[in-house]
N, C-alpha and C positions, 0 to 999 in steps of 0.2 A: 498622825497626831499634827494638831496644827496650831503657831506658832499667832499670839497674843505678845500685842505691843502694850507694856503697862506705863505709864506719868502715874509718879510718887512724889511726895513731897515729906517731907523728914521738918519738924517741928522740935523745936526745945523754948520751952520757957511762953509756950500758949505761940512761937511767934515761928510766920516759920521761913528757917535756914538755911534751906536746902529743897532743891528739883529736881530727879532726873527716872532717868528713865532704862527701861529694859528687857528683856525677853524670855530672861530666867522666870522661872519660879518669884512672885517677891518675894516670899517668908527666906530664901534662900540667899537674896540680893540683899534684905537688909539686916540677914547673920555677917553676911559681908561685910555694911557696912557696919555695923556694931564691931565687929572682931579688930576693924583698921579705924578706930578715932573715931566715928561717927555715931555714941549714942543720944542716937536723936529717936524722938517719935514717928515712926514713917505706918504711911496712909498708902495705901492705892487710892488715886483720884478717878482716873479712868484708865481703861483699856480701848485698843483702838485692832482695826483688821489689815494697818498698811504699816509701814514705819515711815512712811511722808507724812501721814495722819498724828500719829506718837510724836513724830519731831518736833515736828508744827507745834503741836500743842503747848511739848516741855520748854518751847522757845519763846512761850506765848508768855504765859506762867512765869519766866523766870525775869520777862520785859516787866508783868505785871507788878510782884513782890520781891524784886532786886535781891536776892538772898546773899546771906551774906560768905557763904558756906563753895557758889557755883559757882569754877572756878572760866570756867568758858563759859561763852550760846548757844553750840552746834553740837553737836557730837557724829565720827562715824563710826557706826554700823559696820565695821565688820568690814569693812569694805579689800577685797583684794590688793595690795599693793603693785606698785608698777614697777619692770628690774629698774626705772631709776631710781626711784626709793629704795628700793632694794641699797642696787648698789652704796645710795648714798650712806647710809646706814655703817655697812662696811669697816672696823673701823673708827668709828664713834665710841665712843666710851662707856655715852650714856642710853645703849644699845643690846642687845643680848646677842653676842656675837656668833651663832652659833643659831638661832630659829630669824633672830634680825627682828623678832615682830613686838619683842617684848622690853620694858624698860631695865632696867635694872640696877642694881643701888652702888656707891658708891665705892672701887675698891674689887668688886666681882665686874667679870666677864660674859656669865651667862643668867641665863634668869630660873627657876627656882623649879620648870616644870622639864630643863633640857640637865641638870643639872644628871 
């Protein structure tokens, strides 16, 4: 199975309010957004062969449209964390203290995958 790198937009009231990327099946990613408070109309804009092409297109579209729901301008494509990064997260309440890879809500010490 080949991996597809997709760039998509979320529209609300005819305006682009979100630009995103995914390596999942786009419909699964859209469902996740809708379940997590982004009830936009999502559409795949383009599909690419490499992550670098996908991220370059995402950044270009974010700079062009300046969507109000995008919080960052770059994406970390699930790269492995270094030992230094993992050590820095140990004891930090915002990170899961089991896997050290996912953020947790205030008052929790483990993510939903590690409970």
